[in-house]
N, C-alpha and C positions, 0 to 999 in steps of 0.2 A: 343683196347678198343671199345669194341660193337658195335657198330650201333653209335658211336660218329657222323660219318658223313650220312647223308640219301641217297636210290636213289632217286631223284624227282620224283615223280609224275608230268603226267601233266597238270592236274593244279596249281599245284606254279611255269609254267614258267614265267608266264606271271610276281607274284609277284616277283618275278627272276630277271624278266628283265627291272620292278622297281625298283628294289630294287638296281639294280646297277649302275641309274645313281648316279649323285652327286647332283642334290639338292634332289633327297632322302635323301639319308644317311647325310647329311648334314645342315639343314631347320633352312632356318634365317640366316647363315651365309652373310657374306661380300661382295660384287659381286668380291674381288678378293682373296677369299680365296682359297686355293690348291684347285682341285679336287679330289673327293672319287676313291682308284683304283680301278681297273676293278677286276672284281668275277675272278678268274679262273677257272671254271668254268660256261658255261653257252652254252645255246641254239643255236643249230647250224645256225639254220634258225633266230637268233636275236644278234648277237656277239652285244657286248657291248657299248655303246658309250658313249661320255661328261665323258670321266671318265681320267684319268693318268693310262695307259698303262704298265709306267716304275717300278715295287714291290718294296717296301723300297725293300734298304739291309742289316736295320739295325734297333731297336726300340727303342735304346736307345739312350737320349737325353742330354747325357752327354760327357767332351771329353772321357770319358773313354774308349779303344778299348773294340768291343766286343768280350766277352766269349765266344767262341765256346762250344757249349753243349757236352763238349769229358767224353767219359768213360775211368771208373779209375783200371784198368786190376789187382789192387790188390787187395786184398778180400775187401768186402765193409761191410765197418763201421755198424755195428744196433744199437748202442747206440741208435739213434733216432731216431728207431722203438718197440727198449723199454721205450722208455719214453714214447709215444707215449702212446703203452697197458697199462703201470701201470696204467696213466692217466682215460684210458679208461678200468680199473677196478676198481679205486677210484668210479669214477664213477658213477658207477651201483653197487658195493659193500657198497656206503654208500649212493646212496639217493636215488637208484628207485626201488619200490617195490611192486614184482611180480602180490602180491596179487592183487594190486589196477594198476595194466597197468599203472605206472605212476612212475614220481621224486613229493610224494606228495610236497615238497616245493617248485616247480616252481608253476608258475604260466601257462594260455593256452599258451600264445605263446610261451613264453621260451619253455615249453615243446615240442611242435612243432620244435622248432630250436634244441632241446640236438637231439630229434630223428631222425631229417635230419645231424646232426654231428654224431650220433651213427652209420649209413646208412653211412658213408663218410669213418669214420672210419673203417668201415667191408671193407669196397672195397680195401681198401690198407692194412688192413692184409690178408685178401683172394690172392689177387695180390704177396705181398712178399712170404706166406706159402708155395706158388703154384711151388716156386723156389732155397728158403731155407731153408735149414735146422738147428734146432738147438737143443742146447746139442748132435746133434748124429744123433734127431731122425728124419727120414724120412717117418714116421705112418701116408702115407697119409688119415689113421681110422684114428688118431689122434689129425690132422689138423682142421679135420671136424667137429671133434664133439667141438672143439673152437670153433670155428665157428658159430656154430651151438646155442652153448649155449647162446650166445649174439643176434643169430638172433631170438630165440623163448624171449628177452627179449622185444626185435624189435617189432615179431608180437604182444605182450601184450599189446604194446604201442598201437597199433591201440583199441582194447577194451575202456584203456583205455582214449583215448582222446574223451573230452567234447562236437562229433561234434557240437550239440545242440546247445552249447551255443555261442561254435563261431562264427556257423551260424548268428548270431544276432552283433556282434561285430565290430570295425574298417575294412576296408577295409584290409589293409596291415596286420590284424590274420588273416585270411581269406587267406592270399596269401603265408604268409607260410604256415602254411596246402597241398598245392600244392606242392610246391620245397619239401615240406618233404615226403611225397608220389609217389614225380617222381624219387627220391633221390633214395629211398627204392625199386624199381624200377629197376633202372638202377644196382642195387648194387646183386641183384634177377641174372640178366639177365649178366654180367661181373661172378660170381660168378660160377655161369652153366657152362660157356662158360672155365674158367677151370676148376673145378672138377670132370664135369658132362658131358663132350664130347657124349655126346646118340646122338642116332638117335633120340626118342620121339618111345610111346605105340603111338598104330592106336586105333586108338580114338574110331571106327565106331565098335572094336566088344573089348568082353570084353577080356583082355592079362591072360596067362597063368601063374603059379608062375614062371616059365623060361622065358620068354616075359618080365615077369614084371621085376625081379630082374637082368635080362641083360641092358634092354634099358629105367628104370622107370626112365621120368627127377628127378633131385632134388625138394625135397618136398616142396620147396621154390617157385618152380614157380606158387605152385596152391592157392597163396593169391597174387597175378598181379591183377589178374579182381576185389581185392576186396581193393586195394589201387588204381589199376586204378578208379576206380571208384568212389572214396570220392575225389580226386584228379579234377576229372572230374568236380562234381557236384561244387565244391568248388569259381573250374576255375569261374565258370559259374555265379557261387552267387557274384565272384569281379569283373565281367564283369561288372557287373549295375554302375560299382564306376568311367566308366570313362563318359565324361560328354565335349561335347560342349560348349557347353551357355557359358564356361568361362573358357577364358585364354587362346582360342583356340584349347583343348582339353585339356590331360590332367589327371590322373585319382585323383580323390576325395579324399582326407584319411579319414573322418569319418562323417557319412553321418547325425551325430545328434549333431552338431557340425558347426560352420561357414564355408562356405566352404574354405580350404586349400589344394591346391595342394603340396604332399611336394618330397621329393625328393624319401624314401625310398618308397614309398604307385606306383609310378609308374619305382622306378627300380624293387621293384619285379615283378610289369607286368610286364613290361623287358623279365624277365628270367621267369618267370613262365613258359609264355607263349612261346617264345621258346623252355625250356627245355617239354614241352606239343609238341608240335611242331616233335623233333628227339626225342620223347622216347614215348608219354603218345599209349599202343597200339590198344585206339577200347576201346569203351564200350557199348556198345545194350541194359542193364537196365536205364531205363525211370526214374524209381520212385528214391525214394530217399531219404527211407533208405533201399530195401533190393536191394541184393547182388546177381550174379549169375555166377554160375564158367564156363557157357557155353557162345559162342552166342561174343566173344573175337577175335577184326577183326586187326589186324596191318593197323593203318591208320598217312598219310601227311598231315591234314587237313590242308587248307590251310589260315584257321581262322583265326587259332594260330602262323601261319609268319608271318600273316597280324599284325594281333593285334603286337607283340614284334616291325614291321616293323614299325606302324605308333606311339607306342610308345617311340622310340626311338627317329622316326625324334622330337617330340615333345617336350623331355627330353631335347637332344642337343639345341635345337632352341632356349629354351627362358628362356638360363642368368642362370644358375642355379650352375654356379661356380665361387669363388672368383679369387681373384688374384691371390692365390695359386694355380691355379686348383685345387680346391678344390673343397669337391658340398658342399650347403652351406644347410637347410632344410627342407626349401619352400615358399609358396607363401600365403599372403590372397590379395584379393581381398579389395581395401580403398572403403568403405562403402561410404566413405562421400563426392566424385562425385555422382552429381545421375547417372542412367543410366550405370554408370563403369562396364565393362566386363571385366576386365583387370589385369592380375597379374602386381600387384603393390605395394603390401608392402612384402620385401624378411626380413626373419628371416634366419639374418647370422649366427649362431646356425653351428658349426661342427660338427661331429659323428664321429665315428672309421666306423659304420657299413653302414653309408651313402655311402663310398667309395669304399665299400666290393663287394655288391650285383651283384651290374649293372658287377660285373665283369664275373660274372656267364650267363648274356644277350648278355655281347659281343663275349666272347667266342663264343655260343651255334648261334649267329647272324652269327662267322665266318661259323663253318658246315651247316649252312644251304643256305649261299648267296656267299660264295666262296670271298668277299671282308675281305682284310686285312686294311682297315680304321677302323674297327672295333677291330680289334690287335691293330692296332697303340693307339687309341682311349686310351685300357684299360694299354696298356702298359706308356699313359703318363701317366694315373691318378696312378697307381705305384708309379711311380717314382717322382707323386705332395708328394702322404703316408708316404716313404721315406724318401720324403728333410724336412718337416715336420717333422718328427721323431727325427730329428737334427743327418741324417746318410748322410756321402757323400760318393757316388758310387764313382765318379769319384776316389778319394782313397780310399775306402773300408773301412773306419773306423767312429765313431763318428764326429760331427765337434768340435764340443770342446774337449779338451784335461784332459778323468775324470783320469788319472794319477797324476794329477795336483790340481784337487777339493779340497778342504779344506775338513776335515770331518766336516759333518752337513751341508755340504750346497748342494747345488742344482743345476746344471745346467741350463743357462736360455732357457723360454718352448721356441718350437718353432713349437708350433700351432696345433703336433699333436703328443705331446710327447717331450723326452730332453733325448739327452746322445747316442742317437739313439735308444733311446727302445719307443716301441708307448702308446701310454698314451690317455685316460677321461679324460676331466675335471674333473669330479669328481674322479677317480682314488687317483691321495695319497690324498685329505684329506677325502677319507674312507665317500661323499657325497654322491656315488651312489645309487641309487631307483635297483630295481632286472629284472629294463630296458635297465639301465645303463651297469648293471654289466656284461650285458650279449655283449656286442657291437662288442670289439673287437675279439671274437671268430667266430664271423659273416664276421668281415673282413677277418678272416686267414681259412674256411675253401671255402668262394670264392674264394680266392686267388689261391688254390689249384689250383681247378676246371678249370680254365682260366690257370693259365701256365703246364697243364696236355699237355702230346706231342704230334703235332699233326697228324693226321691221314690221309691219301688220303683220295681225295674224291671218292665216288664209286655212280656212276652216271649209269642213268638209257641212252638206247639209242637216238640218238637225242642230245646230250648230248656234248660239249668237255673238255676235259682237258691242262689246260696248264701245264702240266709235270713239265718245266724247272721253272717258276711264279712258283710252288709249293716248287719246292727243297731251292727254294731262301726263300721263307719266312717260312719255317720250321724251315732252319737254324736261321734268324733275328726272330726269335719267343725261341727259344730255348741257344741261346743265350744270349738276356735277360733277359730270364728265371734264367738266373745261374747266372746272373750275382749283383742275388736277391741276393741268399742262406746265404752268408756273412751275411748279416743284420738278416735275419728270424733266424741266426744262434746266433744270439748276442742277439736276441729279447728271444730267445730258454734259453737259458743258464743266462740271469736275471730272466724267469719267475721262471725257475728249486730251485730256490735261493726263491723264496718265498713263496715257500710249506711249510707247520707244517711238524711237525715227524709224521703223518697218512698220508702223501702224499698229502696232498690239495690245491690246491692252491689258490695265496691270487689279491684280484682285480687287485694291484698297486704289477704290476711288476718290478716294478725300488725300487721297501723296503730292499731290499736282496741286490741291487747294491747299494745306496745312503745310506750309513749307519750314523745315527748318525740323522734322521731327521723325526720327524713323524708330517707332515704339517699340516695345519687346510687351507680354503680357506683363510687367511687375510695372509699366510705366503707359497701357494703354487706357486708361481712366476704368476697366471693365472690371464691374468688383469678381473677384474670383474667388467668396467666400460662400457666396448664396447657395439655401437648402434648398436640395432637395433636385441641385442642378447635371446634371449629366451631359456632355458633351460630346456622348460616343462617335458621333459622325465625322470628327475630324482629331479624337485623338483616341476612340476604341474603348469598348466594353468594359466594363469595370469588373472586379476579379472578385463581389459578393455574395455570388449567391443566387441573386432578385432575376440577373438577367441567363445565365443559364445553369446548369450544375456542370460542377467539371472547368474548365477552363475554356471562355467563350471564342478564344482566339483564332482553334482552332473550327468554330464555328462564322465569322462572322470578325472583319476587319475592315477598316477605313478603308478602299484602292488608296492609293499612290499615298500610304501615308502618309499623316503633317510632319514636316521636319519646323522641330521648334527652332524659337533664335530667341534665348532667353540672355543677353547679354546684362548683367547686371552692373557692368559699367557705364551702361550706358548716362551722359547729357544733355540735357535740355535742348542749351542751347549754345552752339560750337563759337568758336573765334573765329568765326571766317563769316557771318553773315552778312552776306550782300543785296539781296531783293526782297525781304520783308515779306513780310505774307500777302499772299495773290489772294484777293476774293472775287466774283464771281461780278461779270458787268462791268469792272474796274478795268480801264486800259494799265497794262505796265511800262508802259512808253516806248514800246519798241514797235514799230515797225511787220509783221505779219514778214514771215522766211516761206524760202519759198517750196516749203513742204509743209507750210501752218495748214491748220486745219481749216474748217469752214469757215467761222465767225471770222478766223485772224489772230485767234491764241496759240499760241506756239503749243506746238508736243511738247511733252516734257525730253530734256535732254538733258541721259543720267552725267553728265562728266558735271554741265551746268548745277546740277542736283547735290552731285557731290561737293560742288565749294562751296554751295548756298547751306546747305544744314551740315555741312563741318563731318559728314558720316564718310562709309563705304562703298556708297554707292548705289543708285532708289529703290527706297524702298520696294519700289515692287519688283525687286532683284531678286530678292530674298525667300528663302519659302521651296515652294514649289518653283517661283517665280511666272512668265506668261505661256497660259495651256491652252489648247483648244476648249477650255472651258470655260475660261478669264476672256476668252476673244467673244465666243457663244454669248457672253453675257452682257457685252458690251453692245452686242449687236441687238439685241434684243431690250438693250435701254433706247437704241438711236431708232431703233424701229418706234417704239412706244414717244419718244420724240416725235417724230414724223407722226404718227397718228393725227393727237392731238394737237399737230402742227396744223391744222386744215389738210392734213392727208388722208383724207376718207375720199372715196370715189364721190362720195353722194355733195360732197363739199367742194370737192374744188368742182363740177361742172356743176354748183348753184352758184359759185364763184363768178365764172362764165359765162355765165347768163346774162 
């Protein structure tokens, strides 16, 4: 993948020397904490010190034997790619309006996430089409046309984005925009390398027709200045959220509320900053509105790397994770203490997206610094998430035996899901807001970014690369990511069963697996009396003075207000049970219908679900129902399934040799 690792400028060498010290990478850690790993590339004049020289042999925290990222020489199965493509097609056909350049049912920040994931889906599709033929069609023109069809919608979303309104929103909203357009530039760069590897035109002269046809760049290149400009403007706006007067640093969430240093805003700051360092091509346009196609120069601006390192240092040192290793939501400053400036009121709420966004930052910091500490932290976080979904990595199956689950009952809640299927607290009860419906897809988008193969370091003269250490880390990283593949497949097959007949994904991916149940907040098995857990993302801000002076609803409320379904007359087991519990990888004894999904399992039929569950309808038709956010989440999961199913370009090429 092009430009994933940087050619380091001289201005960054001091930062890399700082980043290699264990005190920088593991701020505020106990004195007996293990040292950070030495970077695999460094300045010859300043070798790393005070770091662990022996690189990790594995990133797996379980007793499971590391699974090497082996290549299957048999024909690579395309079912996950087909599922991802169908999800993408449904999302754009059902929810995107070209004339408006947006997904009208979305809100500003969720639309920015959709643009980001559209870029990610196009990246995977471009890499796949570069080496695979479908239906005997090897016509590159047809493949390019397919990509261009979706890319025009991506460009349209640039103009449909209400960038004026977002400038005045919370800092996390602003940072979603940065990540989105950086991902768009990454896609353009990758797609150009795969399909248009041309030397380019001589910009100092008007080309002739023949020269233009032979050497002209892909038309997508002409949008890079526009995308780069918006990313730069919004990063600059977001930088105003960094504050050192409270909590010793960190990004504030919303300047119109009481100070709240939350996980998502800081994770976005880290990830957006390191992505700007790695991918931002430069922007000489200093005006906030006018764009120019000229004056773009490649940069590796040290300020972006410095911001990412400082942000990571603060986040990992402020005690933002719980006993399960999951990121909680954030900190307030206790105003009842005169002169207090410490983060000492922690919100214990756990959301799936808080476990995902940081993965892009950790992967980018590895690429920029060469320290495996960032990779180790990322793998530890992923494995905490997998465990909290109710999946045992050591045995590669759910902790709870789903085959023995009585019809009409749910497996125990494990923290971020049950039965090995990821779930937010609002999913099963259909009480998610527009925010909550977006969360799981965000996790899997950044999970894919983290688990991409490791590129070798591409450094300038005067830098040393430890090739042996790189190979060791590359193997450990690939093996760990491969160990997650069965869990991702488990989630993907569950999510496929949540679709309706139009191919639209539901919020609750477990609805098609745990049949015969239509949970409410009282019956979903999720504790609702835990101390210091405020689910403001779905149910709004408390009126307690902690979040705002006065009525916080006048400042912020969940967009797409959650519709609660708290029927207390719910009966766990209906009198019309017919099919019993459906378990992954077990046949239900029926052949696939014409509209069956890629592995032969049927899409969920709402009428059949009604009969089987003894309820009034499909559990995923309650609340906000199926939305662009739920479809986007399904698409992100299908893409993750593909990428971990030998779906990367490099694995495919190796498999064909």
